[in-house]
C-alpha positions as CSV (number, residue, x, y, z in Angstrom):
1,X,-15.5,-53.0,-62.9
2,X,-12.1,-54.2,-64.1
3,X,-11.8,-58.0,-63.9
4,X,-8.1,-59.0,-63.9
5,X,-7.0,-62.1,-65.6
6,X,-5.1,-64.3,-63.2
7,X,-3.0,-66.6,-65.4
8,X,-0.8,-67.7,-62.5
9,X,-3.7,-68.6,-60.2
10,X,-5.7,-70.9,-62.5
11,X,-7.7,-73.7,-60.9
12,X,-6.0,-77.1,-61.2
13,X,-8.5,-79.4,-62.8
14,X,-8.5,-83.1,-63.0
15,X,-8.5,-84.7,-66.5
16,X,-12.1,-84.8,-67.8
17,X,-13.3,-82.3,-65.1
18,X,-15.3,-79.3,-66.3
19,X,-15.3,-76.2,-64.2
20,X,-16.5,-72.6,-64.8
21,X,-13.7,-70.3,-63.8
22,X,-15.6,-67.0,-63.7
23,X,-17.9,-65.5,-61.1
24,X,-20.9,-67.7,-60.4
25,X,-24.3,-66.1,-60.6
26,X,-27.9,-67.1,-60.2
27,X,-29.1,-65.5,-63.4
28,X,-30.7,-67.8,-65.9
29,X,-29.0,-68.6,-69.2
30,X,-30.7,-67.0,-72.2
31,X,-30.7,-68.6,-75.6
32,X,-31.8,-67.1,-78.9
33,X,-32.0,-69.0,-82.2
34,X,-32.1,-67.4,-85.6
35,X,-32.8,-69.3,-88.8
36,X,-32.6,-67.4,-92.0
37,X,-31.9,-67.4,-95.7
38,X,-32.2,-64.8,-98.5
39,X,-36.0,-65.0,-98.6
40,X,-37.1,-65.6,-95.0
41,X,-36.1,-65.8,-91.4
42,X,-37.4,-67.1,-88.1
43,X,-36.4,-66.2,-84.5
44,X,-36.8,-68.0,-81.1
45,X,-35.9,-65.5,-78.4
46,X,-36.4,-68.0,-75.6
47,X,-35.0,-71.1,-77.2
48,X,-35.8,-74.3,-75.3
49,X,-32.6,-76.3,-75.0
50,X,-34.4,-79.5,-74.0
51,X,-35.4,-80.2,-77.6
52,X,-32.1,-79.2,-79.2
53,X,-31.0,-81.4,-82.1
54,X,-28.2,-81.1,-84.7
55,X,-28.8,-78.4,-87.2
56,X,-30.2,-79.7,-90.5
57,X,-27.9,-79.6,-93.6
58,X,-30.2,-77.4,-95.7
59,X,-29.9,-74.0,-97.3
60,X,-30.7,-72.1,-94.1
61,X,-28.1,-70.4,-91.8
62,X,-28.6,-71.2,-88.1
63,X,-27.3,-68.9,-85.4
64,X,-27.6,-69.9,-81.7
65,X,-26.6,-67.3,-79.2
66,X,-26.1,-68.1,-75.5
67,X,-26.0,-65.4,-72.8
68,X,-24.2,-67.0,-69.8
69,X,-21.7,-69.8,-69.7
70,X,-21.9,-70.4,-65.9
71,X,-24.4,-73.2,-66.5
72,X,-22.1,-76.1,-67.5
73,X,-24.9,-78.5,-68.2
74,X,-26.3,-76.3,-71.0
75,X,-22.9,-75.7,-72.5
76,X,-22.2,-79.5,-72.3
77,X,-25.6,-80.4,-73.8
78,X,-25.1,-78.1,-76.8
79,X,-21.6,-79.4,-77.4
80,X,-22.6,-83.0,-77.1
81,X,-25.3,-82.6,-79.7
82,X,-22.9,-80.8,-82.1
83,X,-20.1,-83.4,-81.4
84,X,-17.8,-80.8,-79.8
85,X,-14.7,-82.1,-78.0
86,X,-14.6,-81.8,-74.2
87,X,-11.4,-79.8,-74.4
88,X,-13.2,-77.2,-76.4
89,X,-16.0,-77.1,-73.8
90,X,-13.5,-76.4,-71.1
91,X,-12.0,-73.6,-73.2
92,X,-15.5,-72.1,-73.5
93,X,-16.2,-72.0,-69.7
94,X,-12.7,-71.0,-68.8
95,X,-12.7,-67.2,-68.8
96,X,-9.0,-67.1,-68.2
97,X,-8.4,-68.9,-71.6
98,X,-6.1,-66.9,-73.9
99,X,-7.6,-65.9,-77.2
100,X,-7.1,-68.5,-79.9
101,X,-8.3,-70.2,-83.0
102,X,-8.6,-73.9,-83.7
103,X,-9.6,-75.8,-86.8
104,X,-11.4,-79.1,-86.5
105,X,-12.7,-81.5,-89.2
106,X,-16.3,-80.2,-89.2
107,X,-16.2,-76.8,-87.3
108,X,-14.0,-73.9,-86.3
109,X,-13.5,-72.7,-82.7
110,X,-12.7,-69.2,-81.7
111,X,-12.3,-67.7,-78.2
112,X,-11.4,-64.1,-77.6
113,X,-12.0,-61.1,-75.3
114,X,-14.3,-58.1,-75.7
115,X,-13.7,-54.9,-73.8
116,X,-16.0,-52.0,-73.2
117,X,-15.5,-48.8,-71.1
118,X,-18.2,-48.2,-68.5
119,X,-17.9,-45.0,-66.3
120,X,-14.1,-45.1,-66.3
121,X,-13.9,-48.9,-65.7
122,X,-13.0,-51.5,-68.4
123,X,-15.4,-54.5,-68.5
124,X,-13.8,-57.6,-70.0
125,X,-16.0,-60.4,-71.4
126,X,-15.0,-63.7,-72.9
127,X,-16.7,-64.7,-76.2
128,X,-16.5,-68.0,-77.9
129,X,-17.7,-69.1,-81.3
130,X,-18.3,-72.5,-82.9
131,X,-18.8,-72.2,-86.7
132,X,-19.9,-74.9,-89.0
133,X,-20.8,-74.9,-92.7
134,X,-24.3,-73.6,-92.0
135,X,-24.4,-72.8,-88.3
136,X,-22.9,-70.5,-85.8
137,X,-23.0,-70.9,-82.0
138,X,-21.8,-67.9,-80.0
139,X,-21.2,-68.1,-76.2
140,X,-21.2,-64.8,-74.3
141,X,-20.1,-64.7,-70.7
142,X,-22.8,-62.2,-69.7
143,X,-25.7,-60.5,-71.5
144,X,-24.5,-57.6,-73.6
145,X,-25.6,-55.9,-76.8
146,X,-22.6,-56.5,-78.9
147,X,-24.5,-58.1,-81.7
148,X,-27.8,-56.1,-81.5
149,X,-27.2,-54.4,-84.9
150,X,-26.6,-57.8,-86.5
151,X,-29.9,-59.1,-85.3
152,X,-31.6,-56.0,-86.7
153,X,-29.9,-56.6,-90.1
154,X,-31.3,-60.2,-90.1
155,X,-34.8,-59.2,-89.0
156,X,-35.1,-56.3,-91.5
157,X,-33.0,-57.8,-94.3
158,X,-30.5,-54.9,-94.1
159,X,-27.3,-55.4,-96.1
160,X,-26.3,-58.7,-97.5
161,X,-26.1,-60.8,-94.3
162,X,-29.1,-63.0,-95.2
163,X,-27.6,-63.7,-98.6
164,X,-24.2,-64.9,-97.2
165,X,-23.1,-67.9,-95.2
166,X,-21.7,-68.2,-91.7
167,X,-18.3,-66.7,-92.7
168,X,-19.9,-63.3,-93.3
169,X,-21.8,-63.6,-90.0
170,X,-18.4,-64.2,-88.3
171,X,-17.0,-61.2,-90.0
172,X,-19.8,-59.0,-88.7
173,X,-19.2,-60.4,-85.1
174,X,-15.5,-59.7,-85.3
175,X,-16.1,-56.3,-86.7
176,X,-18.5,-55.5,-83.8
177,X,-16.0,-56.7,-81.2
178,X,-13.2,-54.6,-82.8
179,X,-15.5,-51.5,-82.9
180,X,-15.9,-51.9,-79.1
181,X,-12.1,-51.9,-78.8
182,X,-12.0,-48.7,-80.7
183,X,-14.5,-47.1,-78.3
184,X,-12.6,-48.5,-75.3
185,X,-9.3,-47.1,-76.5
186,X,-10.9,-43.8,-77.2
187,X,-12.4,-43.7,-73.7
188,X,-9.0,-44.6,-72.1
189,X,-7.3,-41.8,-74.2
190,X,-9.9,-39.3,-72.9
191,X,-9.3,-40.4,-69.3
192,X,-5.6,-40.2,-69.6
193,X,-5.9,-36.8,-71.3
194,X,-8.0,-35.5,-68.4
195,X,-5.3,-36.4,-65.8
196,X,-3.7,-32.9,-65.3
197,X,-0.2,-33.7,-64.1
198,X,1.2,-30.2,-64.5
199,X,-1.7,-28.3,-62.9
200,X,-0.7,-26.8,-59.6
201,X,-4.1,-27.5,-58.2
202,X,-4.0,-31.2,-59.2
203,X,-3.9,-33.8,-56.5
204,X,-0.9,-36.0,-57.4
205,X,-1.6,-38.6,-54.9
206,X,-0.3,-42.2,-55.2
207,X,-3.8,-43.2,-56.3
208,X,-3.3,-41.1,-59.5
209,X,-0.3,-43.3,-60.4
210,X,-2.3,-46.4,-59.5
211,X,-5.0,-45.4,-62.0
212,X,-2.4,-44.7,-64.7
213,X,-0.8,-48.1,-64.2
214,X,-4.3,-49.7,-64.3
215,X,-5.1,-48.3,-67.7
216,X,-1.6,-49.2,-68.9
217,X,-2.3,-52.9,-68.1
218,X,-5.7,-52.7,-69.8
219,X,-4.1,-51.4,-73.0
220,X,-1.6,-54.2,-72.9
221,X,-4.4,-56.7,-72.5
222,X,-6.3,-55.3,-75.4
223,X,-3.2,-55.5,-77.6
224,X,-2.6,-59.0,-76.5
225,X,-6.1,-60.0,-77.5
226,X,-5.7,-58.5,-81.0
227,X,-2.7,-60.6,-82.1
228,X,-4.6,-63.9,-82.3
229,X,-7.2,-62.3,-84.5
230,X,-4.6,-60.8,-86.8
231,X,-2.7,-64.1,-86.9
232,X,-5.9,-65.9,-87.9
233,X,-6.4,-63.6,-90.9
234,X,-2.8,-63.9,-91.9
235,X,-3.1,-67.7,-91.7
236,X,-6.3,-67.5,-93.7
237,X,-4.5,-65.6,-96.5
238,X,-2.0,-68.4,-96.8
239,X,-4.4,-71.3,-96.6
240,X,-7.5,-72.2,-98.6
241,X,-10.3,-72.5,-96.1
242,X,-13.5,-74.2,-97.5
243,X,-15.6,-72.3,-95.0
244,X,-14.5,-68.9,-96.3
245,X,-15.9,-67.9,-99.6
246,X,-13.6,-66.1,-102.0
247,X,-16.1,-63.2,-102.3
248,X,-15.8,-62.7,-98.5
249,X,-12.1,-62.7,-98.2
250,X,-11.9,-58.9,-98.6
251,X,-14.0,-58.5,-95.5
252,X,-11.6,-60.5,-93.4
253,X,-8.7,-58.5,-94.8
254,X,-10.6,-55.4,-93.5
255,X,-10.6,-57.1,-90.1
256,X,-6.8,-57.5,-90.3
257,X,-6.4,-53.8,-91.1
258,X,-8.6,-52.9,-88.1
259,X,-6.4,-55.1,-85.9
260,X,-3.2,-53.4,-87.2
261,X,-4.8,-49.9,-86.6
262,X,-5.8,-50.9,-83.1
263,X,-2.3,-52.3,-82.3
264,X,-0.8,-49.0,-83.5
265,X,-3.1,-47.0,-81.4
266,X,-2.3,-49.3,-78.4
267,X,1.4,-48.7,-79.0
268,X,0.9,-44.9,-79.1
269,X,-1.3,-45.0,-76.0
270,X,1.2,-47.1,-74.1
271,X,3.9,-44.5,-74.9
272,X,1.7,-41.7,-73.8
273,X,0.9,-43.5,-70.6
274,X,4.6,-44.2,-70.0
275,X,5.3,-40.5,-70.6
276,X,2.6,-39.7,-68.0
277,X,4.2,-42.0,-65.5
278,X,7.6,-40.3,-66.1
279,X,5.9,-36.9,-65.9
280,X,4.2,-37.9,-62.7
281,X,7.6,-38.5,-61.0
282,X,9.1,-35.4,-62.5
283,X,6.3,-33.2,-61.2
284,X,6.5,-34.9,-57.8
285,X,10.3,-34.3,-57.7
286,X,9.8,-30.7,-58.8
287,X,7.3,-30.0,-56.1
288,X,9.5,-31.6,-53.6
289,X,12.4,-29.4,-54.7
290,X,10.2,-26.3,-54.3
291,X,9.3,-27.4,-50.8
292,X,12.9,-28.0,-49.9
293,X,13.9,-24.7,-51.4
294,X,11.3,-22.8,-49.4
295,X,12.4,-24.6,-46.2
296,X,16.1,-23.8,-47.0
297,X,15.4,-20.1,-47.6
298,X,13.5,-19.9,-44.3
299,X,16.2,-21.7,-42.4
300,X,18.9,-19.6,-44.0
301,X,17.1,-16.4,-42.9
302,X,16.7,-17.5,-39.3
303,X,20.2,-19.0,-38.8
304,X,22.0,-15.6,-38.5
305,X,19.1,-14.1,-36.6
306,X,19.3,-17.0,-34.2
307,X,23.1,-16.5,-33.9
308,X,22.6,-12.8,-32.9
309,X,19.9,-13.6,-30.5
310,X,22.0,-16.4,-29.0
311,X,25.0,-14.1,-28.4
312,X,22.9,-11.4,-26.6
313,X,21.0,-14.1,-24.7
314,X,24.2,-15.2,-22.9
315,X,24.4,-14.3,-19.2
316,X,27.8,-12.5,-19.2
317,X,28.3,-9.2,-17.3
318,X,30.8,-7.7,-19.7
319,X,28.6,-7.3,-22.8
320,X,28.8,-3.5,-23.5
321,X,25.5,-3.3,-25.5
322,X,23.6,-4.5,-22.4
323,X,24.2,-1.2,-20.6
324,X,23.9,1.0,-23.7
325,X,20.7,3.0,-23.8
326,X,20.1,2.2,-27.5
327,X,21.4,-1.4,-27.3
328,X,18.1,-3.1,-27.6
329,X,17.0,-1.0,-30.6
330,X,20.4,-1.4,-32.2
331,X,20.3,-5.2,-32.1
332,X,16.8,-5.1,-33.6
333,X,18.0,-2.8,-36.3
334,X,20.9,-5.1,-37.2
335,X,18.6,-8.1,-37.3
336,X,16.1,-6.3,-39.6
337,X,18.9,-5.2,-41.9
338,X,20.2,-8.7,-42.1
339,X,16.7,-10.0,-42.9
340,X,16.1,-7.3,-45.5
341,X,19.5,-7.9,-47.1
342,X,19.0,-11.7,-47.4
343,X,15.4,-11.2,-48.8
344,X,16.8,-8.8,-51.5
345,X,19.5,-11.3,-52.4
346,X,17.1,-14.2,-52.6
347,X,14.7,-12.2,-54.7
348,X,17.5,-11.2,-57.1
349,X,18.5,-14.9,-57.5
350,X,14.8,-15.8,-58.0
351,X,14.9,-18.4,-55.4
352,X,11.3,-17.6,-54.5
């Protein structure tokens, strides 16, 4: 189901007040904690938040993932232990927050949107990340399998993820989100391609135009989400970030290339959708012209016939044809000749 972002109807909050702006649910918040290094790893799939303490400053990498941000107390408790500012907490639980990147003294904060196509609908989810020197905390609005392959890499020591720090983990997460964008755009392209606007049997109802405009808005939202990610990579190229190792810079440049490719595809898809909108109105106008032409031909045929019938339907005594033996047949003959002549003329002009 498509969840629209209502920027103009945001809740007015008092200073210091925390409020979840999404759809409230009774589902429990799920937490998973990974602790790994090049030689070992441990995993707590049902992490107990009651004993949560600041991450140790050792050689391990800690990744805490939270499914569900509707429980403000849990989000607040995690942020309080990690000394996260309250304004950042509000950005985490505000699903209407625009994608952005902020750099603080001891951590980075990201918030962005992830999109996935499900049975023709576009599901939008907000994701937030708090990244420190040796820890990553990811907040997901709902339970989804965006990072399942990353967990498998950590468990089975696939690739180099366990040999790198949190910056490489961030790269894998951003790559996974962008991969979902590629799949979503591909799904939208398939849906738009299946809309047959020039098929005579197609139902060009107003609902068709509504669906086209819906996907146009979704493409715009996807493109709007990509710009902050691209801007972050561009900013990273100009600045020297201590949290980004030089050996991992090339991976983030690949993220930038993915963003540029996605933005180009969004631009092309927007133009295609706009062309479909114009084609929709053109086809509707053409069909209306065909209907009006048919009605005009029918009316043109019956106007002279009605004229003849009207003359001989008048109640005057001095109409010679009324007393003529072949008058009735003659009038019918004239009318049939007129009909046949007009039909021949319209056929020759290819009016129908």
